[in-house]
C-alpha positions as CSV (number, residue, x, y, z in Angstrom):
1,M,-64.2,3.0,65.6
2,K,-61.0,1.1,64.8
3,K,-62.7,-0.5,61.7
4,T,-63.7,3.0,60.5
5,A,-60.2,4.3,60.9
6,M,-58.8,1.3,59.0
7,F,-61.4,1.7,56.3
8,A,-60.7,5.4,55.9
9,A,-56.9,4.8,55.7
10,A,-57.3,2.1,53.1
11,F,-59.7,4.3,51.1
12,A,-57.3,7.2,51.3
13,L,-54.4,5.0,50.1
14,A,-56.5,3.6,47.2
15,L,-57.6,7.1,46.3
16,G,-54.1,8.4,46.3
17,M,-52.9,5.5,44.1
18,G,-55.7,6.3,41.7
19,F,-54.6,9.9,41.4
20,T,-51.0,8.8,40.8
21,V,-52.0,6.4,38.0
22,N,-54.1,9.1,36.4
23,A,-51.3,11.7,36.6
24,M,-48.9,9.2,35.0
25,A,-51.3,8.6,32.1
26,D,-51.7,12.4,31.5
27,N,-51.0,13.2,27.9
28,G,-51.4,16.9,28.2
29,P,-54.4,19.1,27.5
30,A,-56.8,18.3,24.7
31,D,-56.2,21.7,23.1
32,L,-53.2,24.0,23.4
33,I,-52.7,27.7,22.5
34,L,-49.2,28.0,21.0
35,Q,-47.6,31.4,21.6
36,A,-44.0,32.5,21.2
37,T,-42.7,34.2,24.2
38,V,-38.9,34.2,23.7
39,D,-39.0,35.6,20.2
40,A,-42.4,37.2,20.4
41,A,-43.7,38.9,17.2
42,A,-44.6,42.6,17.3
43,K,-48.2,41.6,16.8
44,P,-48.4,38.1,18.3
45,K,-50.8,35.7,16.8
46,P,-51.3,32.6,19.0
47,A,-52.2,29.4,17.2
48,T,-54.9,26.9,18.4
49,F,-53.6,23.4,18.4
50,P,-55.9,20.4,18.8
51,H,-53.5,18.2,20.8
52,A,-55.9,15.3,21.5
53,K,-56.9,15.1,17.9
54,H,-53.2,14.7,16.9
55,Q,-52.6,12.2,19.6
56,A,-55.3,10.0,18.1
57,M,-53.5,9.9,14.7
58,L,-49.8,10.2,15.7
59,T,-47.3,9.0,18.2
60,C,-45.5,11.4,20.6
61,A,-42.3,10.9,18.6
62,D,-43.8,12.1,15.4
63,C,-43.6,15.7,16.8
64,H,-41.6,15.6,20.0
65,H,-37.8,15.1,20.5
66,G,-35.1,16.0,22.9
67,K,-31.5,17.0,22.9
68,D,-28.2,15.5,24.1
69,A,-25.5,17.1,26.2
70,A,-24.0,18.6,23.0
71,G,-27.3,20.2,22.1
72,K,-28.0,17.8,19.2
73,Q,-31.5,16.5,18.5
74,V,-32.2,13.0,19.8
75,A,-35.3,10.9,19.2
76,F,-38.2,11.0,21.7
77,V,-38.4,8.1,24.2
78,E,-41.6,7.1,26.1
79,G,-41.7,8.8,29.4
80,Q,-39.4,11.6,28.4
81,K,-40.2,15.1,29.8
82,I,-41.6,17.3,27.2
83,E,-39.8,20.6,27.2
84,K,-41.0,23.9,25.7
85,C,-40.0,24.1,22.0
86,E,-38.6,27.6,22.7
87,S,-36.0,26.2,25.1
88,C,-34.0,25.2,22.0
89,H,-35.9,26.9,19.1
90,N,-35.0,30.5,19.7
91,A,-33.0,33.1,17.8
92,A,-30.1,32.9,20.3
93,A,-29.5,29.2,19.6
94,G,-28.2,29.7,16.1
95,M,-30.2,26.9,14.4
96,D,-30.9,26.6,10.7
97,K,-33.3,29.4,9.6
98,N,-36.2,26.9,9.0
99,I,-36.2,26.0,12.7
100,A,-34.5,28.9,14.3
101,T,-37.5,30.1,16.3
102,F,-40.5,28.4,17.8
103,K,-42.6,30.0,15.0
104,D,-40.2,28.7,12.3
105,A,-40.0,25.2,13.8
106,A,-43.8,25.0,14.1
107,H,-44.4,26.2,10.6
108,T,-41.8,23.8,9.2
109,K,-43.1,20.8,11.1
110,C,-46.8,21.4,11.2
111,K,-47.4,23.0,7.7
112,G,-44.9,20.5,6.3
113,C,-46.8,17.6,7.6
114,H,-50.2,19.0,6.5
115,T,-48.9,19.7,3.0
116,E,-47.3,16.3,2.7
117,K,-50.4,14.4,3.9
118,K,-52.8,16.8,2.1
119,A,-54.8,17.1,5.3
120,G,-55.0,19.8,7.9
121,P,-54.7,23.6,7.8
122,T,-52.0,25.4,5.9
123,K,-53.3,28.9,5.7
124,C,-52.6,31.5,8.4
125,N,-56.2,32.1,9.7
126,E,-56.9,28.4,10.0
127,C,-54.6,28.1,13.0
128,H,-54.2,31.8,14.0
129,K,-57.9,32.6,14.7
């Protein structure tokens, strides 16, 4: 009986450690639906974003960044919490018009990269199904 209890405890500990390691290696969902909520459009058009496909080609820092105490953009560092883009990119933040809202920032970043690399969708209905 004592051996069974010890085995069960060891198994539970190992299992718990396995879940912790898997959670730390989580890179987010394979696919995302991007939808503005702060500055929602009159007729919202969510965009399908193949996150895993982009992770295979890019680093996190190619798209993600943070901000400092003064609200200025700072480069992404590994392990940094990924905030919602709209936490900064919203009409009330007073940013440059090319990145003033989540929609503007996504169009500037995503379409800009796709145009530059001559790869990926650049037409509305290719992302907004």
